[in-house]
C-alpha positions in Angstrom: 1.1 6.5 -30.1 -1.5 8.9 -31.6 0.2 11.9 -33.2 -1.8 14.3 -31.1 -1.0 12.6 -27.8 1.4 14.5 -25.5 4.3 12.2 -24.4 4.4 11.7 -20.6 1.5 14.1 -20.2 0.8 12.5 -16.7 4.2 13.8 -15.4 4.1 17.1 -13.4 6.6 19.9 -14.0 9.5 19.7 -11.6 11.4 22.8 -12.4 13.3 24.1 -9.4 15.9 26.8 -8.8 17.9 24.3 -6.6 19.4 21.2 -8.2 18.9 19.0 -5.2 15.2 19.9 -5.0 14.7 19.3 -8.7 16.3 15.8 -8.4 14.1 14.9 -5.4 11.0 16.2 -7.3 11.8 14.3 -10.5 12.5 11.1 -8.4 9.2 11.4 -6.6 7.2 12.1 -9.7 8.7 9.2 -11.7 8.3 6.9 -8.8 4.7 7.8 -8.5 4.1 7.2 -12.2 5.9 3.8 -12.0 4.0 2.7 -8.9 0.6 3.7 -10.4 1.5 2.0 -13.7 1.3 5.1 -15.8 4.8 4.1 -16.7 4.4 0.4 -17.4 6.8 -2.5 -16.6 9.2 -2.9 -19.6 8.5 0.5 -21.0 11.5 2.3 -22.5 12.1 5.8 -21.0 13.0 8.7 -23.3 15.2 10.9 -21.1 15.1 13.8 -23.4 11.3 13.9 -23.6 11.1 13.5 -19.8 13.4 16.5 -19.4 11.2 18.6 -21.7 8.0 17.6 -20.1 9.2 18.1 -16.5 11.1 21.4 -17.3 14.5 20.2 -16.0 17.9 19.5 -17.4 19.3 16.1 -17.9 21.2 16.0 -14.6 18.2 15.6 -12.2 16.6 13.1 -14.5 19.8 11.0 -14.7 20.1 11.2 -10.9 16.5 10.3 -10.4 16.8 7.3 -12.7 19.9 6.1 -10.7 18.0 6.4 -7.5 15.0 4.5 -8.9 17.4 1.8 -10.2 18.6 1.3 -6.6 14.9 0.9 -5.6 14.5 -1.8 -8.3 12.0 0.3 -10.3 14.2 1.2 -13.2 16.8 -0.7 -15.3 19.6 1.3 -16.7 21.2 -0.4 -19.8 24.6 1.0 -20.8 24.6 2.5 -24.3 21.0 1.5 -24.7 19.1 3.8 -22.3 16.7 3.1 -19.5 13.4 1.2 -19.0 10.9 0.6 -16.3 12.0 -2.6 -14.7 9.6 -5.6 -14.9 8.2 -6.8 -11.6 10.3 -9.5 -9.9 7.7 -12.0 -8.6 10.4 -13.6 -6.4 11.0 -10.3 -4.6 7.2 -9.8 -4.2 6.8 -13.2 -2.7 9.7 -12.7 -0.3 8.5 -9.3 0.8 5.0 -10.6 1.4 6.2 -13.5 3.5 8.2 -10.9 5.5 5.1 -8.8 5.9 3.0 -11.7 6.9 5.4 -12.7 9.6 6.1 -9.2 11.0 2.6 -7.7 10.8 0.9 -10.9 11.9 2.8 -10.9 15.1 3.0 -7.2 15.6 -0.8 -6.9 15.5 -0.9 -9.2 18.6 1.0 -6.6 20.5 -1.4 -3.9 19.3 -4.4 -5.9 20.5 -2.8 -6.3 23.9 -2.1 -2.6 24.1 -5.3 -1.4 22.3 -4.5 2.3 22.2 -7.4 4.7 22.9 -9.3 5.6 19.7 -7.6 3.1 17.5 -10.8 1.2 16.6 -12.6 4.5 15.8 -9.8 5.7 13.6 -9.6 2.4 11.7 -13.4 2.4 11.2 -13.3 5.9 9.8 -10.7 4.7 7.3 -12.8 1.7 6.4 -15.7 4.0 5.7 -13.6 5.9 3.2 -12.3 2.7 1.7 -15.9 1.5 1.1 -16.8 4.8 -0.5 -13.9 4.6 -3.0 -14.5 0.9 -3.6 -18.1 1.7 -4.6 -16.9 4.4 -6.9 -14.3 2.1 -8.4 -11.6 4.7 -7.7 -8.6 2.5 -7.3 -6.0 5.2 -6.9 -7.8 6.9 -4.1 -8.7 3.5 -2.6 -5.0 2.6 -2.6 -4.2 5.8 -0.6 -6.7 4.8 2.1 -5.3 1.2 2.0 -1.9 2.6 2.7 -3.3 4.8 5.4 -5.0 1.8 7.0 -1.6 0.1 7.5 0.0 3.5 8.6 -2.6 3.8 11.4 -1.6 0.3 12.6 2.1 1.1 12.4 1.7 4.4 14.2 -0.2 2.7 17.0 2.3 -0.2 17.2 5.3 2.1 17.4 7.6 -0.6 16.1 9.9 1.6 14.0 12.2 -1.2 12.9 9.4 -3.3 11.6 8.0 -0.3 9.8 11.4 0.4 8.3 11.8 -3.1 6.9 8.3 -3.0 5.3 8.8 0.6 4.0 12.0 -0.4 2.3 10.0 -2.7 -0.1 6.9 -0.5 -0.4 7.4 1.0 -3.9 7.7 -2.4 -5.6 4.9 -3.9 -3.5 2.6 -1.0 -4.3 3.4 -1.4 -8.0 2.6 -5.1 -7.9 -0.6 -4.5 -6.0 -1.8 -1.9 -8.5 -1.8 -4.7 -11.1 -4.7 -6.5 -9.5 -6.8 -3.5 -8.2 -10.0 -4.3 -10.0 -13.4 -3.6 -8.5 -13.6 -7.1 -7.1 -10.2 -6.8 -5.3 -11.2 -3.4 -3.9 -14.3 -4.9 -2.3 -12.4 -7.9 -1.0 -9.6 -5.8 0.4 -12.2 -3.7 2.3 -13.8 -6.9 3.7 -10.4 -8.3 4.7 -9.4 -5.1 6.4 -12.8 -5.1 8.3 -12.0 -8.6 9.6 -8.7 -7.3 11.0 -10.5 -4.4 12.7 -13.2 -6.7 14.1 -10.5 -8.8 15.7 -8.9 -5.7 17.3 -12.3 -4.4 18.5 -13.1 -7.7 20.1 -9.7 -7.8 21.8 -9.0 -11.1 20.1 -5.3 -11.2 19.2 -5.5 -14.6 17.5 -8.4 -13.5 15.3 -6.8 -10.2 14.4 -3.5 -11.8 13.5 -5.2 -14.6 11.5 -7.2 -12.0 9.6 -4.0 -10.0 8.8 -2.2 -13.2 7.5 -5.2 -14.2 5.5 -5.4 -10.8 3.9 -1.7 -10.9 2.8 -2.1 -14.5 1.6 -5.1 -13.6 -0.6 -3.5 -10.6 -2.2 -0.3 -12.5 -2.9 -2.2 -15.5 -4.4 -4.2 -13.2 -6.7 -1.0 -11.5 -7.8 0.6 -14.8 -8.6 -2.4 -15.9 -10.7 -2.3 -12.5 -12.5 1.4 -13.0 -13.2 0.8 -16.4 -14.7 -1.7 -14.7 -17.2 0.6 -11.7 -17.9 4.2 -13.1 -17.9 5.5 -10.2 -20.1 5.2 -7.8 -17.1 7.4 -9.9 -14.9 11.2 -10.5 -15.0 11.1 -14.0 -13.5 7.8 -15.5 -14.5 9.5 -18.9 -14.6 9.3 -18.8 -10.8 5.5 -18.9 -10.7 5.2 -22.7 -10.6 7.3 -22.9 -7.4 5.7 -19.9 -5.7 2.0 -20.6 -6.4 1.7 -23.4 -3.8 2.9 -21.0 -1.0 -0.3 -19.0 -1.2 -2.8 -21.1 -3.1 
């Protein structure tokens, strides 16, 4: 690290007069940094420097790290400190298979229902995605990507399906950030458009197939990336068995 570089300069101050609020703020900020890869898989975390940077005591940082460990984002090593957990490719594959099954079928119900204004709302989102893809702004694009699926979930009103998918979101979002290059931004926009075209046409088979294809393509690219960067993954030995699922 350059001597003039400020450690963890990307972390926002989380000082709060209330301990509970401070813990929640630290947890949210560390989660954001991990998901966006500002804190990289395998990186050792300096708790003292994090406390200083975020303007809080050790308690909320310790509590935040424990919460993030429960989410699979942090590994706490007794007597050795904490580090950002490496991505588990087996977990990602399992979550994506769950998403493919749940979202692929749920979108059929959405097409049958076709709530008023849903196509217009999705097309507005697609326009924003395209704008950010053209700029190469992957973080803002990712927010519109999340919003795209949120629009679908809101319209479906399948709260249990949403809860299952949300439970894995942090690790999925972190994995997806690894492959968000300009080409993937463009492809994601095109894949989302195919889903919207199916909904607009009232074609449940077409919309569901487009959703499944989108999830398959993202997962296949992530598996190829993992093969080239095994150091970022905790179980890269699984790649040989998982690649055929999405190839």
